[in-house]
C-alpha positions in Angstrom: 236.6 124.2 93.1 237.8 121.0 91.5 240.7 118.8 92.5 242.9 120.1 89.7 242.6 123.7 91.0 243.6 122.5 94.5 246.6 120.7 93.2 247.7 123.7 91.1 247.3 126.1 94.1 249.3 123.6 96.3 252.0 123.2 93.7 252.4 127.0 93.3 252.6 127.4 97.0 255.3 124.8 97.4 257.3 126.2 94.5 257.1 129.7 96.0 258.3 128.3 99.3 261.2 126.6 97.7 262.1 129.7 95.7 262.0 132.0 98.7 263.8 129.7 101.2 266.3 128.3 98.7 269.0 131.0 98.9 268.9 131.0 102.7 269.2 127.2 103.0 272.0 127.0 100.4 274.1 129.7 102.1 273.6 128.1 105.5 274.4 124.7 104.1 277.6 126.0 102.4 278.8 127.7 105.6 278.0 124.6 107.6 280.1 122.5 105.2 283.0 124.8 105.4 282.9 125.0 109.2 282.6 121.2 109.4 285.7 120.8 107.2 287.6 123.3 109.4 286.5 121.4 112.5 287.6 118.1 111.1 291.0 119.5 110.1 291.6 121.1 113.5 289.8 118.5 115.5 287.9 121.2 117.4 284.4 120.1 118.0 282.7 123.0 119.8 279.0 123.3 119.2 278.9 127.1 119.2 281.7 127.1 116.6 279.3 125.5 114.1 276.2 127.4 115.2 277.4 131.0 115.3 278.8 131.2 111.7 275.6 129.6 110.3 273.5 132.2 112.3 275.6 135.1 111.0 275.4 133.8 107.4 271.6 133.5 107.8 271.3 137.1 109.0 273.6 138.3 106.2 271.6 136.4 103.6 268.3 137.8 105.0 269.8 141.3 104.9 270.9 140.9 101.3 268.0 138.9 99.9 265.3 139.9 102.4 263.7 142.6 100.2 263.5 140.2 97.3 262.0 137.6 99.5 259.4 139.9 100.9 258.4 141.4 97.5 258.1 137.9 96.0 255.9 136.7 98.8 253.7 139.9 98.7 253.2 139.4 94.9 252.3 135.8 95.4 249.8 136.6 98.3 248.2 139.4 96.2 247.9 137.1 93.2 246.4 134.4 95.4 243.9 136.7 97.2 242.8 138.2 93.9 242.1 134.8 92.4 239.7 133.8 95.2 236.6 135.0 93.4 237.4 133.0 90.3 238.3 129.9 92.3 235.2 130.0 94.5 232.6 131.2 92.1 
């Protein structure tokens, strides 16, 4: 295994992580921004008021995009495991 293969595998893993986690992070970020604007406008600064909507948005996003996330990760893991013989030998 040469350094180029290590870098390629690492890059592919990071890109996969960003692809799978991206929708979840973006939805929670958007909900947090909206809640922060509402809190600033109403001057209500309750910690649970910002946490609960983000948690609900994360669960909803996982319910909607969860099957896609799992299938994408399973395909990546299968591809990685199948490439072990060519990488090692």
